[in-house]
C-alpha positions as CSV (number, residue, x, y, z in Angstrom):
1,M,0.0,0.0,0.0
2,K,1.4,3.4,-1.0
3,D,0.2,6.9,0.1
4,T,2.1,9.7,-1.7
5,P,0.1,13.0,-1.7
6,S,3.5,14.8,-2.2
7,D,6.6,13.5,-3.8
8,D,8.6,15.3,-1.1
9,L,7.5,12.8,1.5
10,L,6.8,9.2,0.5
11,Y,4.9,6.7,2.6
12,E,4.2,3.0,2.0
13,V,3.2,0.0,4.2
14,K,4.6,-3.4,3.6
15,D,4.2,-6.5,5.8
16,Q,2.8,-4.3,8.7
17,V,5.7,-1.9,8.6
18,G,5.3,1.7,7.4
19,L,8.1,3.5,5.7
20,V,8.3,7.3,5.7
21,T,11.0,8.7,3.3
22,F,12.0,12.3,3.2
23,N,12.5,12.7,-0.5
24,R,14.4,15.8,-1.3
25,P,17.9,14.3,-1.8
26,T,19.3,17.3,-3.8
27,A,18.6,19.5,-0.8
28,H,19.9,17.0,1.8
29,N,16.2,16.2,2.5
30,A,15.6,19.6,4.0
31,L,12.0,19.6,5.3
32,T,9.1,21.8,4.1
33,F,6.3,22.8,6.4
34,E,4.0,20.4,4.5
35,M,6.5,17.5,5.1
36,Y,6.4,18.1,8.8
37,D,2.6,18.3,8.7
38,R,2.4,15.1,6.7
39,L,4.6,13.2,9.1
40,G,2.4,14.2,11.9
41,E,-0.7,13.1,10.0
42,I,0.8,9.7,9.3
43,C,1.7,9.1,12.9
44,A,-1.8,10.3,14.1
45,S,-3.7,8.1,11.6
46,V,-2.1,4.7,12.3
47,P,-5.1,2.3,11.9
48,S,-6.4,0.5,15.0
49,D,-6.6,-2.8,13.2
50,R,-2.9,-3.6,13.8
51,S,-2.2,-3.5,10.0
52,V,0.7,-1.2,10.9
53,R,2.9,-2.3,13.8
54,A,6.0,-0.2,13.3
55,I,7.1,2.9,11.3
56,I,10.5,3.5,9.9
57,I,11.6,7.1,9.1
58,T,14.5,7.7,6.7
59,G,15.9,10.0,4.1
60,A,16.3,9.4,0.4
61,G,19.7,9.5,-1.5
62,G,21.9,7.7,1.1
63,R,23.6,11.0,2.3
64,A,21.2,12.6,4.6
65,F,18.3,11.8,7.0
66,G,17.4,15.5,6.8
67,A,19.1,18.9,7.0
68,G,16.3,20.5,9.2
69,T,13.8,23.0,7.9
70,D,14.4,24.4,4.5
71,I,15.9,27.8,5.5
72,S,14.4,29.5,2.4
73,L,11.0,29.0,4.0
74,F,11.9,31.6,6.7
75,R,12.4,34.3,4.1
76,D,9.1,36.0,5.0
77,F,9.6,35.9,8.7
78,S,9.8,39.4,10.2
79,S,8.3,39.1,13.7
80,A,8.5,37.2,16.9
81,E,4.9,36.1,16.4
82,Q,5.8,34.3,13.2
83,G,8.6,32.4,15.1
84,L,6.2,31.5,17.9
85,A,3.6,30.2,15.3
86,Y,6.3,28.2,13.6
87,E,7.4,26.6,16.9
88,A,3.8,25.8,17.8
89,R,3.2,24.2,14.4
90,M,6.3,22.1,14.9
91,E,5.3,21.1,18.4
92,R,1.9,19.8,17.1
93,M,3.8,17.5,14.7
94,F,6.2,16.3,17.4
95,A,3.3,15.6,19.7
96,K,1.7,13.4,17.0
97,L,5.0,11.6,16.4
98,E,5.5,10.9,20.1
99,R,1.9,9.8,20.6
100,C,2.2,7.4,17.6
101,P,0.8,4.1,19.0
102,V,3.4,2.0,17.3
103,P,7.2,2.0,17.7
104,T,9.1,4.4,15.4
105,I,12.6,3.8,14.1
106,A,14.8,6.5,12.7
107,A,17.2,5.1,10.1
108,I,19.8,7.9,9.7
109,P,22.0,7.8,6.6
110,G,24.4,10.7,7.1
111,I,23.4,14.3,7.8
112,C,20.8,14.8,10.6
113,T,20.5,18.3,11.8
114,G,18.0,20.9,13.0
115,G,14.4,19.8,13.0
116,A,15.3,16.5,11.4
117,A,17.6,15.8,14.4
118,V,14.7,16.5,16.7
119,I,12.6,14.1,14.7
120,A,15.2,11.4,15.2
121,A,15.4,12.2,18.9
122,A,11.7,11.8,19.2
123,C,11.7,8.4,17.6
124,D,11.8,5.3,19.8
125,L,14.9,3.7,18.2
126,R,17.8,5.3,16.1
127,I,20.2,3.4,13.9
128,A,22.6,5.1,11.5
129,T,25.4,4.8,8.9
130,R,29.0,5.6,9.9
131,S,28.7,8.9,8.0
132,M,26.2,10.2,10.5
133,K,26.5,13.8,11.6
134,F,24.0,15.0,14.2
135,G,23.5,18.4,15.7
136,F,22.2,22.0,15.8
137,P,24.5,24.5,14.1
138,I,22.0,27.4,14.5
139,A,24.3,29.6,16.6
140,R,26.5,30.1,13.6
141,T,23.8,30.0,10.9
142,L,20.3,31.2,11.5
143,A,20.4,32.6,15.0
144,N,17.1,31.1,16.0
145,C,16.7,28.8,19.0
146,L,15.4,25.4,20.1
147,S,12.2,25.3,22.1
148,A,12.3,24.0,25.6
149,A,10.5,20.8,24.5
150,N,13.0,20.2,21.7
151,I,16.0,20.7,24.0
152,A,14.4,18.2,26.4
153,R,14.0,15.6,23.6
154,V,17.7,15.8,22.8
155,A,18.9,16.1,26.4
156,M,17.0,13.0,27.5
157,L,19.2,11.1,25.0
158,T,22.6,12.8,25.2
159,G,22.5,14.3,28.7
160,V,22.2,18.0,29.4
161,G,26.0,18.5,29.1
162,R,26.3,17.2,25.6
163,A,23.1,18.9,24.5
164,M,24.5,22.2,25.6
165,D,27.9,21.3,24.0
166,M,26.2,20.9,20.7
167,L,24.2,24.1,21.0
168,M,27.2,26.3,22.2
169,T,30.0,24.9,20.0
170,T,27.7,24.1,17.0
171,R,29.7,20.9,16.5
172,L,28.1,17.9,15.0
173,I,28.3,14.5,16.8
174,E,29.7,11.8,14.6
175,A,28.8,8.2,14.5
176,D,31.2,6.6,16.9
177,E,30.5,9.2,19.6
178,A,26.8,8.8,18.9
179,L,27.0,5.1,19.5
180,T,29.1,5.5,22.7
181,I,26.7,7.9,24.3
182,G,23.6,5.9,23.3
183,L,22.2,8.4,20.9
184,V,22.1,5.6,18.3
185,N,21.7,1.9,18.9
186,E,23.6,0.5,16.0
187,L,25.9,1.6,13.1
188,F,26.2,0.4,9.5
189,D,28.7,0.9,6.8
190,T,26.2,1.5,3.9
191,P,22.7,2.9,3.5
192,E,21.7,-0.4,2.1
193,A,22.8,-2.3,5.2
194,L,21.1,0.4,7.3
195,M,17.8,-0.1,5.6
196,Q,18.1,-3.9,5.7
197,R,18.5,-3.7,9.5
198,A,15.7,-1.2,9.8
199,R,13.3,-3.5,8.0
200,A,14.4,-6.4,10.2
201,L,13.8,-4.4,13.3
202,G,10.3,-3.5,12.0
203,A,9.6,-7.1,11.2
204,Q,10.7,-8.2,14.7
205,I,8.6,-5.5,16.4
206,A,5.6,-6.6,14.3
207,T,5.6,-10.0,16.1
208,Q,5.7,-8.5,19.6
209,A,3.0,-7.4,22.1
210,P,1.7,-4.1,20.8
211,L,0.2,-2.9,24.2
212,T,3.5,-3.6,26.0
213,M,5.4,-1.5,23.6
214,Q,2.7,1.2,23.5
215,A,2.8,1.5,27.3
216,G,6.6,1.8,27.3
217,K,6.4,4.5,24.7
218,E,3.9,6.4,26.7
219,V,6.0,6.4,29.9
220,V,8.9,7.9,28.0
221,R,6.6,10.5,26.4
222,R,5.3,11.6,29.8
223,M,8.9,11.8,31.0
224,R,9.8,14.1,28.1
225,E,6.6,16.2,28.6
226,R,7.5,16.8,32.3
227,F,11.2,17.6,31.5
228,G,10.3,20.0,28.6
229,G,7.2,21.6,30.1
230,I,8.7,25.0,31.0
231,E,7.7,28.4,29.7
232,D,9.9,29.5,26.7
233,K,7.8,31.9,24.6
234,D,9.8,34.9,25.7
235,L,13.0,33.2,24.6
236,V,11.6,31.9,21.3
237,G,10.2,35.4,20.5
238,L,13.6,37.0,21.5
239,C,15.5,35.0,18.9
240,Y,13.0,35.0,16.0
241,G,12.2,38.7,16.4
242,S,15.9,39.7,16.5
243,A,18.0,41.5,13.9
244,D,20.4,38.6,14.2
245,F,17.8,36.2,12.9
246,R,17.3,38.4,9.8
247,E,21.1,38.7,9.4
248,G,21.5,34.9,9.7
249,L,18.8,34.3,7.1
250,D,20.1,36.8,4.7
251,A,23.7,35.6,5.1
252,F,22.7,31.9,4.5
253,L,20.7,32.7,1.4
254,G,23.4,35.0,0.2
255,K,26.1,32.4,0.9
256,R,28.2,34.7,3.1
257,T,29.3,34.6,6.7
258,P,26.8,36.3,9.1
259,Q,27.8,39.2,11.4
260,F,25.9,38.8,14.6
261,T,25.5,41.8,17.0
262,G,23.2,40.4,19.7
263,R,20.3,42.6,18.7
């Protein structure tokens, strides 16, 4: 069964395992707003008849899971309110992903940054190729910020110290470190081997007790919710409404180095 309302995000179900593919390989699978929304819809509409028992999420092309939100989509942002609306839209998608009643597997072939990295963090299992690079380089690019909920999603996996390290230094965690700290569960040499293992995991999960896994997922979701449930609208608005955000956007689109002033 295939369901492809947009070629940018592909979805099919085979042998009780759903496969979501971010399908913009020439853009490192940078996500559009519609792709985020569609992912949320898929997770929220898993049928109750157990015809889908696991969902794999990956990126096309073998080089990237996803490079976060397509930065060109921020071109028209000019106020803190637009940033707050964007983060609220994202949070609705993440809530649907985390409330998905079946286990979710992020199969990460290479680059995994920004919003795509949060998607991977919100999944139940993560496996990757040895070319994986995971992180949030926004302090040297766009000058926006992560919401409290998104920092919590990452920090629950990496620890607060490493989450802050990624944010402050803008470095990307590579595969061996990701395996050592438990950010990913397994590493593979090729995208083909990665997807073979992802499908095997999905097939295994399809034989297991659905309610047991659903209960475990819900416990973790409630833990994340408590950890990330702090007020952050003032901070989100501060960044998205700043001159630095506009400078970061203009510099990125103009392929130059931004000059940040803290205003």
